Each structure stands twice: as C-alpha cells, then as structure tokens.
C-alpha positions in Angstrom: -129.4 -59.1 43.9 -126.1 -59.6 45.7 -123.8 -62.6 44.9 -121.5 -63.8 47.7 -119.1 -66.7 47.6 -118.2 -69.5 50.0 -115.8 -72.4 49.9 -117.9 -74.2 52.4 -121.4 -75.8 52.0 -123.4 -74.9 55.0 -126.0 -77.5 56.1 -128.6 -74.9 57.1 -129.0 -73.5 53.6 -130.8 -74.8 50.6 -128.5 -76.1 47.9 -129.3 -75.6 44.2 -127.9 -78.4 42.0 -128.0 -79.3 38.3 -129.1 -82.7 37.1 -127.5 -84.1 34.0 -128.7 -87.5 32.5 -130.3 -88.5 35.8 -127.1 -87.8 37.8 -126.0 -84.9 40.0 -123.9 -82.6 37.9 -121.8 -80.9 40.5 -118.2 -79.8 41.3 -118.8 -80.7 44.9 -118.9 -84.3 46.3 -122.5 -84.5 47.6 -124.6 -87.4 48.9 -128.3 -86.6 48.4 -129.6 -90.1 48.2 -131.7 -91.3 45.3 -132.9 -88.7 42.8 -136.6 -87.8 43.1 -138.8 -88.1 40.1 -139.5 -84.3 40.1 -137.2 -81.4 39.7 -137.5 -77.7 40.5 -139.0 -78.6 43.9 -137.4 -78.9 47.3 -135.9 -82.3 48.2 -134.6 -83.4 51.7 -131.9 -85.9 52.6 -129.9 -86.2 55.8 -131.0 -82.8 57.2 -130.0 -81.0 54.0 -132.5 -79.3 51.6 -132.0 -79.3 47.9 -133.6 -77.9 44.8 -132.7 -79.9 41.6 -132.7 -78.3 38.1 -132.7 -80.3 34.9 -132.0 -78.5 31.7 -132.1 -79.5 28.0 -129.0 -81.3 26.8 -128.0 -78.5 24.5 -128.3 -75.8 27.2 -125.2 -73.6 27.5 -123.5 -73.0 30.8 -124.9 -69.5 30.8 -128.4 -70.9 30.4 -127.9 -73.4 33.2 -126.9 -70.6 35.5 -130.0 -68.7 34.5 -132.3 -71.6 35.0 -130.9 -72.4 38.4 -131.6 -68.8 39.5 -135.0 -68.9 37.9 -135.9 -72.0 40.0 -134.8 -70.2 43.1 -137.1 -67.2 42.2 -140.0 -69.5 41.4 -139.7 -71.1 44.9 -139.2 -67.6 46.5 -136.2 -68.9 48.3 -133.5 -66.9 50.2 -130.3 -68.2 51.6 -129.6 -70.6 48.8 -126.2 -71.9 47.8 -125.8 -72.5 44.0 -123.4 -75.4 43.2 -121.8 -74.9 39.8 -122.1 -77.9 37.4 -119.0 -79.9 36.6 -118.4 -78.2 33.2 -118.4 -74.7 34.7 -114.7 -75.0 35.5 -113.6 -73.5 32.2 -116.7 -71.3 31.7 -117.3 -69.9 35.2 -117.7 -66.3 33.9 -120.6 -67.4 31.6 -122.2 -69.3 34.5 -122.1 -66.3 36.8 -123.3 -64.0 34.0 -126.3 -66.3 33.5 -127.2 -66.0 37.2 -126.9 -62.3 37.1 -129.0 -61.8 33.9 -131.7 -64.2 34.9 -132.2 -62.2 38.1 -133.0 -59.0 36.2 -136.5 -57.6 36.6 -137.7 -54.1 35.7 -140.1 -53.5 38.7 -140.0 -49.7 38.8 -143.6 -49.1 38.1 -145.3 -52.0 39.8 -147.2 -51.2 43.0 -146.7 -54.9 44.0 -144.0 -56.5 41.9 -145.0 -60.0 40.6 -141.4 -61.4 40.5 -138.7 -60.3 42.9 -135.2 -61.8 42.8 -133.7 -62.9 46.0 -131.8 -60.3 47.9 -128.7 -62.5 47.9 -127.5 -65.9 46.7 -124.3 -67.7 47.6 -122.2 -69.4 44.9 -119.9 -72.3 45.9 -116.4 -71.0 45.1 -115.0 -74.2 43.6 -113.2 -72.9 40.6 -112.0 -69.3 41.3 -115.6 -68.1 40.9 -115.1 -65.1 43.1 -112.1 -64.0 41.2 -114.0 -64.4 37.9 -116.9 -62.4 39.2 -114.8 -59.2 39.5 -115.1 -58.8 35.7 -118.4 -60.5 35.1 -120.3 -58.2 37.4 -119.3 -55.2 35.2 -120.5 -56.9 32.1 -123.8 -57.8 33.8 -124.2 -54.2 35.0 -123.7 -53.0 31.4 -126.4 -55.3 30.1 -128.8 -54.3 32.9 -128.2 -50.6 32.2 -129.0 -51.2 28.5 -132.2 -53.2 29.5 -133.3 -50.4 31.8 -132.9 -47.8 29.2 -134.7 -49.8 26.5 -137.6 -50.7 28.9 -138.3 -47.2 30.1 -141.4 -45.6 28.5 -140.9 -42.6 26.3 -142.7 -40.2 28.7 -139.9 -40.9 31.2 -136.9 -41.5 28.8 -137.0 -38.4 26.7 -133.9 -37.4 24.7 -133.0 -35.1 27.6 -133.4 -37.8 30.2 -131.4 -40.3 28.1 -128.6 -37.8 27.8 -128.7 -37.1 31.6 -128.5 -40.8 32.4 -125.5 -41.3 30.2 -123.7 -38.5 32.0 -124.9 -39.9 35.4 -123.7 -43.4 34.9 -120.6 -43.0 32.8 -118.9 -39.8 33.9 -118.0 -41.1 37.4 -116.2 -44.0 35.8 -113.8 -41.8 33.9 -115.6 -41.7 30.5 -115.1 -38.4 28.7 -118.5 -37.1 27.8 -119.2 -34.6 25.0 -122.8 -33.4 24.6 -124.1 -31.6 21.4 -127.3 -29.7 22.0 -129.8 -28.6 19.3 -127.9 -25.4 18.6 -124.6 -27.2 18.1 -126.3 -29.9 16.0 -127.5 -27.2 13.6 -124.3 -25.3 13.6 -122.4 -28.5 12.5 -124.8 -29.1 9.6 -126.3 -32.2 11.1 -129.5 -31.6 9.2 -130.3 -35.3 8.5 -130.5 -36.0 12.3 -132.2 -32.7 13.1 -134.8 -33.3 10.4 -136.0 -36.4 12.3 -136.5 -34.3 15.5 -138.3 -31.4 13.9 -141.7 -32.7 14.7 -141.1 -33.2 18.4 -141.2 -30.6 21.2 -138.3 -32.5 22.8 -135.0 -31.3 21.4 -132.4 -33.8 20.1 -128.9 -34.5 21.5 -125.7 -36.2 20.3 -123.7 -37.7 23.1 -120.1 -38.9 22.6 -118.6 -41.3 25.2 -114.8 -41.7 25.0 -113.0 -44.4 27.0 -109.3 -44.0 26.4 -107.9 -47.1 28.0 -104.9 -47.2 25.6 -103.0 -44.9 23.2 -104.0 -47.0 20.2 -106.1 -45.5 17.4 -109.7 -45.7 18.5 -112.5 -47.9 17.4 -116.0 -46.4 17.2 -119.4 -47.8 18.1 -122.5 -45.8 17.1 -126.1 -46.2 18.1 -129.5 -45.1 16.9 -131.4 -43.5 19.7 -135.0 -42.8 18.7 -136.7 -42.6 22.0 -140.1 -43.0 20.4 -140.8 -43.5 16.7 -144.3 -42.7 15.4 -143.0 -42.8 11.9 -143.4 -39.0 11.6 -145.7 -37.8 8.8 -145.3 -41.3 7.3 -147.0 -42.5 10.4 -147.0 -46.1 11.5 -150.2 -48.2 12.1 -151.5 -47.9 15.7 -151.2 -51.6 16.2 -148.1 -52.3 18.4 -146.9 -48.7 18.0 -146.2 -48.8 21.8 -143.3 -51.0 21.1 -141.5 -48.1 19.4 -140.2 -47.0 22.8 -137.4 -49.4 22.2 -136.4 -47.8 18.9 -133.4 -46.5 20.8 -132.1 -50.0 21.4 -128.9 -49.4 19.4 -128.0 -46.4 21.6 -128.9 -48.4 24.7 -126.4 -51.1 23.7 -123.7 -48.5 23.1 -124.3 -47.0 26.5 -124.2 -50.3 28.2 -121.1 -51.3 26.4 -119.2 -48.1 27.3 -120.3 -48.6 30.9 -118.8 -52.1 30.9 -115.6 -51.0 29.3 -115.0 -48.2 31.8 -116.1 -50.2 34.8 -113.7 -53.1 34.1 -110.9 -50.6 33.0 -110.6 -52.0 29.5 -107.2 -51.4 27.9 -108.7 -50.2 24.7 -109.5 -46.8 23.1 -113.2 -46.8 22.2 -115.5 -44.0 21.2 -119.2 -44.5 21.6 -121.6 -42.0 19.9 -125.4 -41.9 20.0 -127.9 -39.7 18.2 -130.9 -39.2 20.5 -134.2 -37.9 19.0 -137.9 -38.4 19.0 -139.8 -38.8 15.7 -143.2 -37.2 15.8 -145.8 -35.8 13.3 -146.3 -32.0 13.8 -146.8 -28.9 11.8 -143.0 -28.4 11.9 -142.1 -32.0 11.0 -140.3 -32.8 7.8 -142.5 -34.0 4.9 -142.0 -36.9 2.5 -140.1 -35.5 -0.5 -138.1 -33.0 1.5 -134.4 -32.7 0.8 -131.8 -32.3 3.6 -128.1 -31.7 3.5 -126.2 -34.0 5.8 -123.1 -33.1 7.8 -121.0 -34.9 5.2 -122.3 -32.5 2.5 -124.3 -35.2 0.8 -127.9 -34.4 0.1 -130.8 -36.8 0.9 -134.3 -36.9 -0.5 -136.5 -38.1 2.4 -139.1 -40.2 0.7 -140.3 -41.8 3.9 -140.1 -40.1 7.3 -140.3 -43.5 9.0 -136.9 -44.5 7.5 -135.4 -42.1 10.1 -132.8 -44.2 11.9 -130.5 -44.2 9.0 -130.7 -40.3 8.9 -129.6 -40.2 12.5 -126.7 -42.6 11.9 -125.6 -40.7 8.8 -124.7 -37.6 10.8 -123.3 -39.3 13.9 -121.0 -41.4 11.8 -119.8 -38.4 9.9 -119.1 -36.6 13.2 -117.2 -39.5 14.8 -115.0 -39.9 11.7 -114.2 -36.3 11.3 -113.3 -35.9 15.0 -111.7 -39.2 16.0 -110.6 -41.0 12.8 -111.5 -44.5 14.1 -109.7 -47.5 12.6 -112.9 -49.6 12.7 -116.6 -48.7 13.1 -119.6 -50.7 14.2 -123.1 -49.2 14.3 -126.2 -50.7 15.8 -129.8 -49.9 15.2 -133.3 -51.3 15.5 -133.5 -50.3 11.8 -135.9 -52.4 9.7 -138.8 -54.7 10.0 -137.4 -56.4 6.9 -134.6 -58.0 9.0 -137.2 -59.5 11.3 -138.9 -61.1 8.3 -135.6 -62.5 7.1 -134.1 -63.7 10.4 -136.8 -63.7 13.0 -135.7 -63.2 16.6 -132.6 -65.5 16.5 -130.0 -63.6 14.7 -129.1 -59.9 14.2 -128.4 -58.9 10.6 -124.9 -57.9 9.8 -123.6 -55.9 6.8 -119.9 -55.1 6.3 -117.4 -53.7 3.8 -114.6 -55.6 5.4 -114.3 -59.4 5.6 -111.9 -59.5 8.6 -114.1 -57.3 10.7 -117.1 -59.3 9.8 -115.4 -62.6 10.7 -114.3 -61.2 14.1 -117.8 -60.0 14.9 -119.4 -63.3 13.8 -116.9 -65.2 16.0 -117.7 -63.0 19.0 -121.4 -63.6 18.4 -120.8 -67.3 18.4 -118.8 -67.2 21.7 -121.4 -65.0 23.5 -124.5 -66.5 21.8 -125.5 -63.1 20.5 -125.4 -64.4 16.9 -125.0 -62.5 13.7 -125.9 -63.4 10.1 -124.1 -61.6 7.3 -126.2 -60.4 4.4 -124.8 -58.9 1.2 -124.2 -55.4 0.1 -123.1 -54.2 -3.3 -123.6 -51.9 -6.3 -126.7 -53.7 -7.5 -128.4 -52.7 -4.3 -126.7 -49.3 -3.9 -128.2 -48.0 -7.1 -131.7 -48.5 -5.7 -131.2 -45.5 -3.4 -130.1 -43.1 -6.1 -132.5 -40.1 -6.1 -133.8 -38.1 -9.1 -133.2 -34.8 -7.4 -130.5 -35.4 -4.7 -127.4 -37.4 -4.0 -129.6 -40.2 -2.6 -133.0 -41.1 -1.2 -133.6 -42.7 2.2 -135.5 -45.8 0.9 -135.0 -48.2 -1.9 -137.6 -50.4 -3.7 -140.0 -52.7 -1.9 -137.6 -55.7 -1.7 -134.3 -56.1 0.2 -135.2 -53.3 2.6 -132.6 -54.2 5.2 -129.9 -54.3 2.5 -130.8 -50.9 1.0 -130.8 -49.4 4.5 -127.3 -50.7 5.0 -126.3 -49.3 1.6 -127.5 -45.9 2.7 -125.5 -46.0 5.9 -122.5 -47.2 4.0 -122.5 -44.1 1.9 -121.4 -42.1 5.0 -118.3 -44.3 5.7 -115.2 -42.4 4.6 -111.9 -43.6 3.2 -112.9 -47.3 3.1 -112.8 -47.5 6.9 -113.7 -51.0 8.0 -117.3 -50.9 9.0 -120.1 -53.1 10.1 -123.8 -52.4 10.5 -125.8 -54.5 12.9 -129.6 -54.4 12.4 -130.9 -55.5 15.8 -134.6 -54.9 15.2 -135.5 -58.6 15.8 -133.3 -59.2 18.9 -133.4 -56.1 21.0 -136.8 -57.1 22.5 -138.0 -60.5 23.5 -141.7 -61.3 23.3 -141.3 -64.3 25.6 -138.8 -65.0 28.4 -135.9 -67.4 28.1 -133.3 -68.8 30.5 -131.4 -65.5 30.9 -133.9 -62.8 29.7 -137.4 -62.0 31.0 -139.9 -60.8 28.5 -138.8 -57.4 27.3 -135.4 -55.7 26.6 -132.6 -58.2 26.0 -129.5 -55.9 26.1 -128.4 -57.6 22.9 -124.9 -56.5 21.7 -123.3 -55.6 25.0 -121.6 -59.0 25.6 -120.9 -59.4 21.9 -119.1 -56.1 21.5 -117.4 -56.4 24.8 -115.9 -59.8 23.6 -115.0 -58.2 20.2 -113.1 -55.4 21.9 -111.5 -57.7 24.4 -110.3 -60.1 21.8 -109.3 -57.7 19.0 -108.6 -54.3 20.5 -107.2 -54.7 24.0 -103.5 -54.5 24.7 
C-alpha cells in the first residue's frame, strides 16, 4: 500500500473521519451535517462522501489509525483521504504507523486473497505528516519484514533461506553481514547450538548484522531462530505443533530491527546476531542426557531436547561478547510456554541483571505499547539448573520454568555486562486480530527496541 499526502481535501474522494463522543474528531474544519446513527458505512453530505469511525475511549492514536484503515479495507474503497484526529498533532508518527501496520496482509499463498489493502490512501497533511512519514515508513517496513519471516512455513523458510533473506534485505542498506556456516560453527566450538541442529538435514547458520552508525561501543541484540521446533527426541504433542514455525520469532525481530536502523540511518552502533537452526528427531539427533561443551567452555547436560532455544542463545551470546564486547545486551526468544501461563498474550516477560537497563526497556515498552513485565532472577533459582555431571543442565524443576530458562542464559553473560532477556512466546503471534495486527505474526519487539536504541544509544 502506498501512502501519499495532500494539503487539500478533494471533493471527489471519500473522506475517512474519526468520531469522538458523538462529534467529528478532525484537524480539518469540515461540515458534514448531522452525524448518522451508524459508523463504518458511507455517508453523504453536500456532494462529499464520508466514512465515519468510532473507536473505544481508551484507543491509542496508533489504534485509531489502524481502525480507520481497517474500515477502508472492509468497504473495499480506493481513493480515500484519511483525516487525522485532533490529538494526532503530537503523535503523528504513531498514527501513520497504525495505518501502515493495519494494512499488512500475508497473501503470498492465496489463489484469491480474502483481504486486500487499498493500493493507495491519501493522508491529509495537516501537521507535518509527510515529514514524519520519512522515518515511520522505515519502522513499518522493519515490522513487516519480521512478520513476513515469522509467517513463512518452514518448508519455505529453512535456515538457509532465512540466512539468504537477511543478506538480501540488509546488505544493500549498508549492514555488514557475517555468516558462519556449519563448518565454522563446529570449529568455534559452538556445540550447544550445533547439538540442536544435529537431527535436521538442514544445516545451521549464525548470522551477524552490524550497523555501525556511530563510533560508540556497540550494543548487541540476539535472537533465537529455530525455524521449526518439533522438540527433537523430547518430541512435542502433535496438537498445535504447526505453530512451531514461529519459534524463530526472536531472530525475526532482530532482523526487522536491524533493517529499520539501517534504513533510517540510525546514529548508533548496533550488532544483531541470530542462531538459525531446525530442531528435529533423527538417528543423529542429540539425546536427553547428552553433555555438550559450549563455546564459552561451560558444559551442559541436555536433559530435555525441547529446551533448545537457550542452547542456541548460549553460543551466539558468547560469540558476540568475544568479538564485539557490547556495552549492553538484549536477547529475544519465543522461549517458554511458562511465560504464556504467567502473562498471557499481553506482556512479554523480561529478566535482567541491571536495573537501569530494565527501566529503560520497560519505558520503551510503555511508549510503544509493546509492554514488558519484569520477573525475578537470583541464586535461589540459579541452583535449580546445577547438574550432577556437568556445569549445568538445560532445565530446572517443574515450577518457574521461565525464570530458570533466564538463569541458564544468564550464565553466559560475561563480566557483569548489562543484559536483559525478553521471553516473547506469548506475544510474537496473535490468535485473533486487533486494530493494527491481523491474526498471525505481530512483529513484537521491533518498535520497542527501535525506541530503546533511539532514546538511549543514538548520538
């Protein structure tokens, strides 16, 4: 969908307007006569056509933008002019982002797509909207890239294909790409990550994306990229196993974020790293009870092959610390079902060893409405992953599964580097549509981390 801007309101086009408390909520002075008793349908007055949208009182400006676009799609309209509501003046970026994200549809495999966004909409340029859009469009593109990656089925998005798409989308923007293939992964001693991939015929990759927009010490963002997770030998139940195509959601977020930073020429030094694997049962797969030696030198007793994401993150975190010495680290993963039990689909779980970093991320989550809820970590939980025969085991006891998973990842953070782990298992995929997201991949984390980098790490 193309967004164009106009400082005029042409009479031949349909206008899309927001209604607030039974009054037109608009930055333009318009006479449309008395308000009809219905909304979301076409209304006519003095040779002008209107579509009126009424949203809940607590709707954000981003949601209002999304619902206005949704109404246009529902009516299958073209040549519509969207009039921003009065309170969009100070939040025009969010309003435009809502329009962009609500228009997203993944229609690649439909013979006849059920929902098609308009080819173009016009936004009334009443408050420097066109100027604001020059940055917003890059953020929207990053979220959409993430959604596309997460939505793809695993027979299409193999580790090889994921790696190729990262190179295709990011390298032309000036992102420095480093790819580690299976031979290099083994030579570096990344046996925790490689163990996850052993049961698959599709080889693993580690991809590093470096956007050097400043000479500051870098920050690092790491993502779990399990393109499909059967659970391995500790195989999952068949019910809803198809959803495990999105177990690479953390890596999708990192990719979308790095795209956005490069596209908008962010003045920040950021390293993104993703471990891309497939977790399958096979005669060559690792077994429960196996012991592997990670790149850090620490040994891991793999009690459950379905607790594989933390094994992937262990080695990519070691790699990025040894090679880039980041000043702060954030990792993202669709890591545990336990976090969904705890927080549902409203918040991502956050675990951190640094209060200031945690506060910064929570603030960015509140601003972008990609919300985080901090859970505890500490020695009481950490001892639950002590192993009888190795340095650690990859699962704890039955309870506090998200916390013990975070404790495991925390053992690979060196020199007390400020670190936060985001468990996005409950928020990376939406089972029902909302104002800015259709059913499916959400792209959670791209806007949150873009705001965090913009507010804390840009010059």
